[in-house]
N, C-alpha and C positions, 0 to 999 in steps of 0.2 A: 589457613595461611595468615601470618601476621601482617599488619599494615605495612611494615617495612618491606617484606617480601613482595607484597602486592605492588607497592610503589616502585620497587626495582624492576618488576616484570613490566609494568606499564612504561617505565623509563626506557627499558630495552626495546619494547615494541615501537614507541614513538621515535626513538633515535634511529632504529632500523628503517622505518617507513620514510622518515625525512631524508636519510642518506640515500635510499633507493630512488626517491623521486627528484632529488636535487638536480641530477643531470637532465631529466625530462623537462623540468621547469626552465633550466638554462637554455635547452634546445628550443623551447617554445617562446623564449624571449620574456619570460615572466621574471620580474625582479626578485632578488634575494630576500628583500624585506617581506614580500608576500608569503614566502615559505616560512620565515621566522614568525610572522603573525599567525599563520596556520598552527605552528607548533605551540605558540603561547595560548592560542584559543583552545586547542586540544587539552593542554595542561589545565587551563582555567576551568574547563567543563568537568574534568576529573576531580579537581579540587572542590568545585562547587557542589558536586554530588557526594563529596566526602568518601570517595572510593580510594583515593590515594593522595599522598602529600609529597610535594616535590621541593627540593632544596631551593631556597631563594624565592619561592612562590607561596606566600602566605595566603590563606583563603580569602580574608576580607579585601586585601589590597588588589590581588589579581582578579578576583571575581568581580569586584565593583568596577575595576578599570575597564573590564570588557562588558559590563552591563549584566552580570549574572548575580548581582546582589539580591537580597531578600525583597527590596522594594524596587519596582521597575522605575527607570528614569523617565522624566516627563517627555523628552523629545521622542522616545521610541513609541509610546502608545499614541501620540498625537497623529502621526502620519497614517497609522494603521486604521483607526476608526474612520477617518475621512473617506478613504476609498471604499471601506466596507459598507456604509449605508447606501452608497451609489450602486455598488455591485449587489447588495442584498436585495434592493428593490426589484431588479430584474430577476433575481433568483426566486423571490417570492412569487412574482407574477407567473413565471413558467411552472412553479410548483402548483399554483392554482390552476394554470392551464392544463398541467398534466393530469390533475384530478378531473378537470372538465373533459380532457381528451379521452380519459378512460370511459367516460360516459358517452362520448361521441364516437368512439372507435367502431362499434358495430355499424353505425351509419357510414363511416368512412370506408370500412371494408366492403360494404355493399356497393359503394360508388367505384371502388377499385377492382371490380371483377375482371377487368381485362389483364391484370398483372399475372405473370406466370406463377402457377402454383397457389394462387390466392384461394382456391377452393380447398386446398389442403391445410391452410393456416388455421390454427386454433384461435378462438376468441380469448380475450383476457378474462372472461367470466369464469373460466375454469381454474384460475390461479389459486383460490382458496385462501387460507390464513397465512401462508408464507413459510410454514415449517414442514415443507415437503421433503421427501427422500429424493436424493439425487445421485447420479453417477456421472463422473467426469473422467473420460478415458479415451484411448484410441481403440479403433475396432480393426480386427483382422478379417472377419468374415461375417456376413449377414445373409441368412436364408429365410424365405417366407413360403409357406404352403398354406393356402386358405387363410385361416385366422391364427396360425401358429408361426411364431418368429423364433429363429435360433440364431444366437449371436456368440461370437468369440471375441472377447474384449481383452485388452492388455494395457499395462502401465497406467493404472488409474486409481481413483479414490472414490469410495462410495460413502455417502453421508446418509446414514440410516438411523432413524430414531434419535437424532441429536449426536450420534457418535460417528467418527470418521474411520473408515477402514481402507488401508492401502492394499493394492493387489498388483501382481505382475501378470497374471493370466486369469481370466474368468469366463466360464461358459454359462449361457443363460437361455432359457426357453420361456417365451411369453405367449399368452393367448389374449386376444382382444375380443 
């Protein structure tokens, strides 16, 4: 598709969305200027990514007016780093605590033996290197006879060997 056709398609989509949400904005008491700013922002992002060009919206003027230029403006980065170090310190400490917690978990599990099902919980030592196979799905039926399990699974995804497989129904038999 040519850039003109792409621009016309994006223009049609933007105009359609703005027209459809205009009444909702008015019902919620949101000013008309907010909707217009949303439209300008949407157009500016498309122009800044050089996906489409719109009439009356040149890339440098519209992108720089909304802060999407090549060089970030000084006021925008200043507020962001100030809260980040304050929030980063607690994040680093829990990260260190979480590593420490992994070492402490066996002791914690021993002290929480009164919890329901605590004897059935697996320890974190079994986790391995993190590239495990996994199935995420709904189950219809599960049967167990001694060490054999039979499962009927549905609507799921199986991640096996780094590849994802979608399925609508799956039968499985497992031995422990």
